[in-house]
N, C-alpha and C positions, 0 to 999 in steps of 0.2 A: 549339795546333798550331803548330809552328815554321814560319817563313816562310823559304823558301830565298833566299839572297842570293848575289851574286857575290863572288868573292875580293876585288875592289877595295872593295866595300861593307863587307865584314868588316874589312878593314885600316883603312878610314876610321872605322868605328864603334869599333874598338879604340883608335885614336889619340885620338878625341874623349873616350872614357871615361877614358883615362889622363890627359889634360889636365885634365878636370873632376874627377878623383878619384871617379868613379862606376863602377857596374857597367855592362857593355855594355847591358843591358836598360834601366837608368835613362837612360843617355846617348841611346840611340835613342828612347826614349819622349819625353824632353824635347825632343829635336831635332824629332821629328815633330809634337809638340804645338805647339811654337813656329812651325814652318812652317805648320801649319794655321791658327793664330791670325792670322798675317800674310796668308795667302791668303783667309781668310774676312772679313777686315776690309774694309769698303767703302773704295774709293779716295777719299782726301781730297785736296783741292787745297791746295797750300802758299800759295795766294793768299788775301788777305782778300776779303770780299764786294765791297768797292769796287774792288779790283784786278781781280777776275774780271769785274765789270760793264764796266770799261774795255776789257779784252781782248775781251769779247763785242761791244762797240760797234765796235772796230777791225776785228774779223773781219767784221762785217756790212758795214762800209764797203768792205773789200777785195772781198768777194763781189759787191758792187753795181757794181764797176768793169767797164768793157767789156774784152773780151779784147784783149791786146796785138797780136795778129795774127789773121788769118783761118784759122789752122791750116795755112797753106801753108808754103812754104819760108822759114825765118827769114833766109836769106842773099839773098832776092830784091832787097833794096835795095842790096846790095853788088855784085852781079854781074848782067850782062845775060843775055839768052836764050842766048848762046853761051858762057857761063861766064867771060867776061872782066870784069875790074873796071870798074865804072861811073866 
């Protein structure tokens, strides 16, 4: 059963087929197969296990730090209650 596609999709599929020297069916099948293989592949880190451990230790240290402010006005130290510079 044919899959209806937009005009843009058809143009792109034809361009890809021409570049690869394939039929439109082959080009679309290969492109979809490749996209599925990438999408189904588990995400892998480009870090070595040692590097990932270092990153995890740094993140733990950052999370343990106290907040920089109480969530109030970040300009409180710069201006008084009247909005004038301190």
